[in-house]
MARROVO-151404 format. One record per atom (N, C-alpha, C): residue number from 1; residue in one letter; atom name; x, y, z. Coordinates in Angstrom, 2 decimals. Layout:
BEGIN
   num   residuo   atomo        px        py        pz
   NUM         a      CA         X         Y         Z
...
end
This chain:
BEGIN
   num   residuo   atomo        px        py        pz
     1         m       N    106.46    105.02    123.74
     1         m      CA    107.70    104.34    123.42
     1         m       C    108.81    105.38    123.35
     2         s       N    110.02    104.98    123.66
     2         s      CA    111.17    105.88    123.64
     2         s       C    111.59    106.21    122.21
     3         t       N    112.34    107.29    122.08
     3         t      CA    112.87    107.66    120.76
     3         t       C    113.76    106.55    120.21
     4         d       N    114.61    105.95    121.06
     4         d      CA    115.46    104.85    120.60
     4         d       C    114.63    103.66    120.16
     5         g       N    113.54    103.38    120.86
     5         g      CA    112.64    102.30    120.47
     5         g       C    112.00    102.58    119.12
     6         n       N    111.58    103.83    118.92
     6         n      CA    110.99    104.21    117.63
     6         n       C    112.00    104.08    116.50
     7         k       N    113.25    104.47    116.75
     7         k      CA    114.29    104.32    115.74
     7         k       C    114.48    102.85    115.36
     8         a       N    114.45    101.98    116.34
     8         a      CA    114.61    100.54    116.08
     8         a       C    113.46    100.02    115.22
     9         i       N    112.25    100.48    115.48
     9         i      CA    111.10    100.05    114.69
     9         i       C    111.24    100.52    113.25
    10         v       N    111.69    101.75    113.06
    10         v      CA    111.88    102.27    111.70
    10         v       C    112.96    101.47    110.97
    11         r       N    114.04    101.14    111.64
    11         r      CA    115.07    100.30    111.01
    11         r       C    114.48     98.95    110.59
    12         e       N    113.67     98.36    111.46
    12         e      CA    113.04     97.09    111.12
    12         e       C    112.08     97.26    109.95
    13         f       N    111.33     98.35    109.93
    13         f      CA    110.40     98.64    108.83
    13         f       C    111.16     98.72    107.51
    14         i       N    112.26     99.46    107.48
    14         i      CA    113.04     99.60    106.25
    14         i       C    113.55     98.24    105.78
    15         e       N    114.06     97.45    106.71
    15         e      CA    114.60     96.14    106.35
    15         e       C    113.50     95.17    105.89
    16         q       N    112.46     95.05    106.68
    16         q      CA    111.42     94.05    106.40
    16         q       C    110.48     94.45    105.26
    17         v       N    110.07     95.72    105.24
    17         v      CA    109.07     96.17    104.27
    17         v       C    109.73     96.66    102.98
    18         f       N    110.62     97.65    103.10
    18         f      CA    111.22     98.22    101.89
    18         f       C    112.19     97.26    101.22
    19         e       N    113.09     96.67    101.98
    19         e      CA    114.14     95.85    101.39
    19         e       C    113.66     94.45    101.04
    20         r       N    112.97     93.81    101.96
    20         r      CA    112.55     92.41    101.74
    20         r       C    111.15     92.27    101.16
    21         g       N    110.35     93.35    101.21
    21         g      CA    109.00     93.31    100.65
    21         g       C    108.08     92.34    101.35
    22         q       N    108.21     92.21    102.66
    22         q      CA    107.40     91.25    103.41
    22         q       C    106.07     91.86    103.85
    23         a       N    105.01     91.45    103.19
    23         a      CA    103.68     91.99    103.47
    23         a       C    103.23     91.69    104.90
    24         d       N    103.62     90.54    105.45
    24         d      CA    103.21     90.22    106.82
    24         d       C    103.84     91.18    107.83
    25         a       N    104.99     91.75    107.50
    25         a      CA    105.62     92.73    108.38
    25         a       C    104.79     94.01    108.45
    26         v       N    104.09     94.33    107.38
    26         v      CA    103.21     95.51    107.38
    26         v       C    102.17     95.38    108.47
    27         d       N    101.57     94.20    108.60
    27         d      CA    100.55     93.99    109.63
    27         d       C    101.10     94.21    111.03
    28         r       N    102.35     93.86    111.24
    28         r      CA    102.97     94.02    112.56
    28         r       C    103.44     95.44    112.82
    29         l       N    103.87     96.14    111.76
    29         l      CA    104.60     97.38    111.94
    29         l       C    103.83     98.66    111.65
    30         v       N    102.64     98.58    111.06
    30         v      CA    101.87     99.80    110.81
    30         v       C    100.53     99.74    111.54
    31         t       N    100.00    100.92    111.82
    31         t      CA     98.71    101.02    112.50
    31         t       C     97.59    100.72    111.50
    32         p       N     96.42    100.31    112.01
    32         p      CA     95.29    100.05    111.10
    32         p       C     94.86    101.28    110.31
    33         d       N     95.10    102.48    110.87
    33         d      CA     94.71    103.71    110.17
    33         d       C     95.93    104.43    109.59
    34         f       N     96.94    103.67    109.20
    34         f      CA     98.18    104.17    108.61
    34         f       C     97.88    105.18    107.50
    35         v       N     98.61    106.30    107.50
    35         v      CA     98.46    107.34    106.48
    35         v       C     99.77    107.44    105.70
    36         s       N     99.67    107.29    104.40
    36         s      CA    100.82    107.45    103.52
    36         s       C    100.68    108.79    102.81
    37         h       N    101.67    109.64    102.96
    37         h      CA    101.69    110.92    102.26
    37         h       C    102.54    110.73    101.00
    38         g       N    101.94    110.16     99.99
    38         g      CA    102.68    109.89     98.76
    38         g       C    102.11    108.72     97.97
    39         l       N    101.47    107.80     98.65
    39         l      CA    100.81    106.69     97.97
    39         l       C     99.32    106.97     97.91
    40         p       N     98.64    106.46     96.90
    40         p      CA     97.19    106.70     96.80
    40         p       C     96.41    105.88     97.84
    41         g       N     95.78    106.56     98.77
    41         g      CA     94.98    105.88     99.79
    41         g       C     95.73    105.73    101.09
    42         n       N     95.06    105.09    102.05
    42         n      CA     95.62    104.90    103.38
    42         n       C     95.32    103.50    103.89
    43         g       N     95.92    103.15    105.02
    43         g      CA     95.73    101.84    105.63
    43         g       C     96.84    100.88    105.23
    44         p       N     96.94     99.77    105.93
    44         p      CA     98.00     98.78    105.64
    44         p       C     97.96     98.24    104.21
    45         e       N     96.77     98.13    103.63
    45         e      CA     96.66     97.57    102.29
    45         e       C     97.38     98.42    101.25
    46         v       N     97.41     99.73    101.47
    46         v      CA     98.12    100.63    100.55
    46         v       C     99.60    100.27    100.50
    47         m       N    100.17    100.02    101.67
    47         m      CA    101.60     99.66    101.72
    47         m       C    101.81     98.28    101.11
    48         k       N    100.90     97.34    101.34
    48         k      CA    101.04     96.01    100.75
    48         k       C    100.95     96.07     99.23
    49         e       N    100.05     96.91     98.71
    49         e      CA     99.94     97.08     97.25
    49         e       C    101.22     97.68     96.69
    50         a       N    101.80     98.64     97.41
    50         a      CA    103.06     99.25     96.96
    50         a       C    104.18     98.22     96.93
    51         i       N    104.24     97.37     97.94
    51         i      CA    105.25     96.31     97.99
    51         i       C    105.12     95.41     96.76
    52         a       N    103.89     95.01     96.45
    52         a      CA    103.65     94.13     95.30
    52         a       C    104.04     94.83     93.99
    53         r       N    103.65     96.08     93.84
    53         r      CA    103.93     96.85     92.63
    53         r       C    105.45     97.01     92.44
    54         v       N    106.13     97.38     93.49
    54         v      CA    107.58     97.56     93.41
    54         v       C    108.26     96.22     93.15
    55         g       N    107.78     95.17     93.80
    55         g      CA    108.36     93.84     93.62
    55         g       C    108.25     93.32     92.19
    56         r       N    107.21     93.74     91.49
    56         r      CA    107.06     93.33     90.08
    56         r       C    108.04     94.06     89.16
    57         g       N    108.48     95.26     89.58
    57         g      CA    109.31     96.07     88.70
    57         g       C    110.78     96.13     89.08
    58         l       N    111.07     95.89     90.37
    58         l      CA    112.45     96.02     90.84
    58         l       C    112.89     94.75     91.54
    59         s       N    114.15     94.44     91.44
    59         s      CA    114.71     93.29     92.16
    59         s       C    116.02     93.71     92.82
    60         d       N    116.50     92.86     93.70
    60         d      CA    117.77     93.09     94.40
    60         d       C    117.81     94.42     95.15
    61         a       N    116.67     94.81     95.73
    61         a      CA    116.60     96.09     96.45
    61         a       C    117.47     96.05     97.71
    62         r       N    118.21     97.13     97.90
    62         r      CA    119.03     97.29     99.11
    62         r       C    118.88     98.71     99.60
    63         f       N    118.84     98.87    100.91
    63         f      CA    118.73    100.19    101.52
    63         f       C    119.84    100.33    102.55
    64         e       N    120.77    101.23    102.27
    64         e      CA    121.84    101.50    103.22
    64         e       C    121.45    102.75    104.01
    65         i       N    121.29    102.57    105.30
    65         i      CA    120.89    103.67    106.17
    65         i       C    122.13    104.49    106.51
    66         h       N    122.06    105.80    106.23
    66         h      CA    123.17    106.70    106.52
    66         h       C    122.94    107.48    107.81
    67         e       N    121.74    107.97    108.03
    67         e      CA    121.41    108.69    109.26
    67         e       C    120.01    108.34    109.72
    68         v       N    119.85    108.30    111.03
    68         v      CA    118.54    108.14    111.66
    68         v       C    118.48    109.19    112.75
    69         v       N    117.50    110.08    112.65
    69         v      CA    117.33    111.15    113.62
    69         v       C    115.92    111.06    114.17
    70         g       N    115.79    111.08    115.49
    70         g      CA    114.47    110.96    116.08
    70         g       C    114.23    111.96    117.18
    71         e       N    112.98    112.34    117.29
    71         e      CA    112.56    113.18    118.40
    71         e       C    111.11    112.80    118.72
    72         g       N    110.92    112.22    119.87
    72         g      CA    109.57    111.80    120.25
    72         g       C    109.03    110.78    119.29
    73         e       N    107.87    111.08    118.72
    73         e      CA    107.19    110.13    117.83
    73         e       C    107.65    110.23    116.38
    74         l       N    108.55    111.17    116.06
    74         l      CA    109.04    111.35    114.69
    74         l       C    110.44    110.79    114.52
    75         v       N    110.65    110.07    113.40
    75         v      CA    111.96    109.53    113.05
    75         v       C    112.22    109.84    111.58
    76         a       N    113.34    110.49    111.30
    76         a      CA    113.76    110.80    109.94
    76         a       C    114.95    109.92    109.58
    77         v       N    114.96    109.45    108.33
    77         v      CA    116.01    108.55    107.88
    77         v       C    116.49    108.99    106.50
    78         r       N    117.81    109.02    106.33
    78         r      CA    118.41    109.23    105.01
    78         r       C    119.02    107.91    104.60
    79         v       N    118.60    107.43    103.44
    79         v      CA    119.10    106.15    102.95
    79         v       C    119.63    106.29    101.53
    80         e       N    120.43    105.33    101.15
    80         e      CA    120.84    105.16     99.76
    80         e       C    120.19    103.86     99.30
    81         s       N    119.35    103.94     98.29
    81         s      CA    118.69    102.73     97.81
    81         s       C    119.26    102.33     96.46
    82         t       N    119.33    101.03     96.28
    82         t      CA    119.83    100.45     95.05
    82         t       C    118.88     99.33     94.64
    83         a       N    118.57     99.26     93.35
    83         a      CA    117.72     98.17     92.86
    83         a       C    117.97     98.00     91.37
    84         t       N    117.54     96.85     90.86
    84         t      CA    117.63     96.56     89.43
    84         t       C    116.24     96.63     88.84
    85         h       N    116.11     97.34     87.74
    85         h      CA    114.83     97.53     87.04
    85         h       C    114.56     96.30     86.17
    86         s       N    113.92     95.30     86.76
    86         s      CA    113.78     94.00     86.13
    86         s       C    112.39     93.71     85.57
    87         g       N    111.45     94.64     85.74
    87         g      CA    110.09     94.45     85.23
    87         g       C    109.44     95.80     85.03
    88         d       N    108.19     95.81     84.56
    88         d      CA    107.49     97.07     84.38
    88         d       C    107.42     97.82     85.70
    89         f       N    107.80     99.10     85.65
    89         f      CA    107.83     99.92     86.86
    89         f       C    107.53    101.37     86.48
    90         m       N    106.56    101.94     87.13
    90         m      CA    106.18    103.33     86.89
    90         m       C    105.92    103.58     85.41
    91         g       N    105.30    102.62     84.75
    91         g      CA    104.97    102.76     83.35
    91         g       C    106.13    102.53     82.39
    92         m       N    107.27    102.07     82.91
    92         m      CA    108.45    101.85     82.07
    92         m       C    108.73    100.36     81.96
    93         p       N    108.93     99.87     80.74
    93         p      CA    109.34     98.46     80.61
    93         p       C    110.74     98.26     81.18
    94         a       N    111.02     97.05     81.58
    94         a      CA    112.31     96.72     82.21
    94         a       C    113.48     97.13     81.34
    95         t       N    114.49     97.71     82.00
    95         t      CA    115.73     98.07     81.30
    95         t       C    116.87     97.13     81.67
    96         g       N    116.73     96.41     82.79
    96         g      CA    117.80     95.55     83.27
    96         g       C    118.93     96.31     83.96
    97         k       N    118.78     97.63     84.04
    97         k      CA    119.82     98.46     84.64
    97         k       C    119.60     98.61     86.14
    98         t       N    120.68     98.89     86.84
    98         t      CA    120.65     99.11     88.28
    98         t       C    120.83    100.59     88.56
    99         y       N    120.12    101.08     89.57
    99         y      CA    120.27    102.48     89.97
    99         y       C    120.61    102.55     91.45
   100         t       N    121.21    103.66     91.85
   100         t      CA    121.49    103.97     93.25
   100         t       C    121.12    105.44     93.46
   101         i       N    120.21    105.70     94.40
   101         i      CA    119.76    107.07     94.66
   101         i       C    119.65    107.33     96.16
   102         e       N    119.59    108.60     96.49
   102         e      CA    119.35    109.04     97.87
   102         e       C    117.85    109.16     98.10
   103         e       N    117.41    108.82     99.30
   103         e      CA    116.01    108.97     99.69
   103         e       C    115.95    109.52    101.11
   104         l       N    114.89    110.27    101.39
   104         l      CA    114.60    110.74    102.74
   104         l       C    113.22    110.21    103.12
   105         h       N    113.12    109.71    104.33
   105         h      CA    111.84    109.20    104.85
   105         h       C    111.59    109.82    106.21
   106         l       N    110.34    110.17    106.45
   106         l      CA    109.93    110.65    107.76
   106         l       C    108.78    109.76    108.23
   107         f       N    108.92    109.24    109.43
   107         f      CA    107.92    108.34    110.01
   107         f       C    107.36    108.98    111.28
   108         r       N    106.06    108.84    111.49
   108         r      CA    105.46    109.16    112.79
   108         r       C    104.98    107.86    113.38
   109         l       N    105.42    107.58    114.59
   109         l      CA    105.07    106.33    115.24
   109         l       C    104.07    106.57    116.36
   110         l       N    103.24    105.58    116.58
   110         l      CA    102.24    105.62    117.63
   110         l       C    102.17    104.24    118.27
   111         d       N    102.44    104.17    119.54
   111         d      CA    102.38    102.90    120.28
   111         d       C    103.21    101.80    119.62
   112         g       N    104.40    102.16    119.16
   112         g      CA    105.31    101.15    118.61
   112         g       C    105.03    100.72    117.19
   113         r       N    104.20    101.49    116.47
   113         r      CA    103.89    101.16    115.07
   113         r       C    103.92    102.43    114.23
   114         v       N    104.17    102.26    112.94
   114         v      CA    104.21    103.40    112.02
   114         v       C    102.78    103.85    111.73
   115         a       N    102.50    105.12    112.05
   115         a      CA    101.17    105.68    111.82
   115         a       C    101.12    106.55    110.56
   116         e       N    102.26    107.20    110.24
   116         e      CA    102.33    108.05    109.05
   116         e       C    103.72    107.93    108.43
   117         h       N    103.75    108.17    107.10
   117         h      CA    105.02    108.08    106.36
   117         h       C    105.04    109.12    105.26
   118         w       N    106.17    109.86    105.17
   118         w      CA    106.45    110.79    104.09
   118         w       C    107.72    110.32    103.41
   119         h       N    107.84    110.57    102.09
   119         h      CA    108.98    110.04    101.34
   119         h       C    109.37    111.01    100.23
   120         q       N    110.66    111.28    100.13
   120         q      CA    111.22    112.06     99.02
   120         q       C    112.38    111.26     98.45
   121         m       N    112.46    111.21     97.12
   121         m      CA    113.56    110.48     96.49
   121         m       C    114.06    111.23     95.27
   122         d       N    115.24    110.87     94.82
   122         d      CA    115.85    111.46     93.64
   122         d       C    115.31    110.73     92.41
   123         g       N    114.07    111.04     92.04
   123         g      CA    113.43    110.38     90.91
   123         g       C    114.13    110.65     89.59
   124         l       N    114.60    111.89     89.38
   124         l      CA    115.30    112.23     88.15
   124         l       C    116.61    111.45     88.04
   125         g       N    117.32    111.35     89.17
   125         g      CA    118.56    110.56     89.17
   125         g       C    118.30    109.10     88.82
   126         m       N    117.19    108.56     89.34
   126         m      CA    116.84    107.18     89.05
   126         m       C    116.57    107.03     87.55
   127         l       N    115.76    107.92     86.98
   127         l      CA    115.42    107.84     85.56
   127         l       C    116.66    107.96     84.67
   128         k       N    117.57    108.86     85.02
   128         k      CA    118.79    109.02     84.25
   128         k       C    119.62    107.75     84.27
   129         q       N    119.74    107.14     85.46
   129         q      CA    120.54    105.92     85.57
   129         q       C    119.90    104.75     84.81
   130         l       N    118.57    104.77     84.70
   130         l      CA    117.87    103.72     83.96
   130         l       C    117.86    104.01     82.46
   131         g       N    118.32    105.20     82.09
   131         g      CA    118.41    105.56     80.68
   131         g       C    117.08    105.96     80.08
   132         v       N    116.14    106.40     80.90
   132         v      CA    114.82    106.78     80.38
   132         v       C    114.47    108.23     80.69
   133         g       N    115.37    108.97     81.36
   133         g      CA    115.06    110.35     81.74
   133         g       C    115.79    111.36     80.91
end
């Protein structure tokens, strides 16, 4: 697949999986042997479990894409994410507060699907905005 095609898939992944939390999109957009460098375990079920976990703790998630850079099978994305802490999340009871942080994601695609994912986020900034850091 072309670099532009891979970028389009990553944009769809961010919208469908990260922003909307659609588990059925995981089946379409990740490989059966998907590797997450940051979540415990691998495979599509790991991403579906993460969607469920995040959905229980955060609401009104939005991801504003600032840059998308691709070369071959790799696509890097810088986003600004915003969400409201509306339930238990990362061991913290709901605060009702909203946060906005920067995140970096790196995706490796294979045959039009996400095969690997790396993620870095401003966790300290998130905790400070939620009043728990």
